[in-house]
C-alpha positions, 0 to 999 in steps of 0.5 A: 822092105820092112826093117830098112831105114831110109838112106836119106834119113840115116845120112842126115842123122850122121851129118848132124851128129858129125856137125854136132862133134865138129862144134864141140871141137871148135868150142874147146878152148886151147887148154882143153886141146893141150890136154887132149893131146898130152893125155892122148900121147901119154896113153900110148906104148910109145910114150911107155917105150920112150920113157924106158928108153929115157930112163935107161939112158939117165941111169947109165949116165948117172952110174958112170957108163957113158963115157964123157958124161959127168955123173949129175945125179948119183944113185938114188936119182933124186933129180930123176925122181923129182921130174917123174913126180912133177911130170905125175902131177901134170900128167894127172891134172891133163888126164883130169881136165881131158875126163871133166870135160867128157863127163860134161859132154856125156851129161850134155848127150844124157840130157839130149837123149832125154829130150829125144826119148821124151819127145818120142814117147809123146809122139808115140802117145799122140799116135796111140790116141789117134789110133783109139779115136780112128777105131772108135769112129770105124767101130772097131775099137774093142778089136784094137784097143786093149787095156794095155793100149789105153794105158800106153796112150795116156800121158806119162807123167815123167816127174812121178816115174823119175821119183819112183825110179829114184825111190827104188834105186835109193831105198836107203833115202825113204823114210824108214828105209834100210839103214 
């Protein structure tokens, strides 16, 4: 049926994606694993609730509301402020580590996507060229190959395409372009 994808092909693609993800996880250094765990934990409602409860208990103890616990950090709770400053710096570092790795993975995936797209472009161009030759051999080239099909059958100059795209996305970089 038209529009259906081969279950075997889908399964093979899924297996390959899973294999690539597992390989990426295995290649992570221990510091990245720790950063992932910390960043994942810090981004949960439980983390916020635990902090709120801890702060409430800390404040209650340090304003003398908890019997038997001596006040060790009186208002304005300088020790608590220092602790949260240090925690903020460490959390930011862990989140940045995770984000940097995610950015590197995204860049790698973008390169892979580009390679697959370039291969697909080359394959489609070759198919159009073959269709042009077959239709010419059968004497039906005029019915099959129009101007657009001929243009699509030409090899794409990827470098020129990228340069044109860059010029149009960044007109300020052109000589005499907007300042």
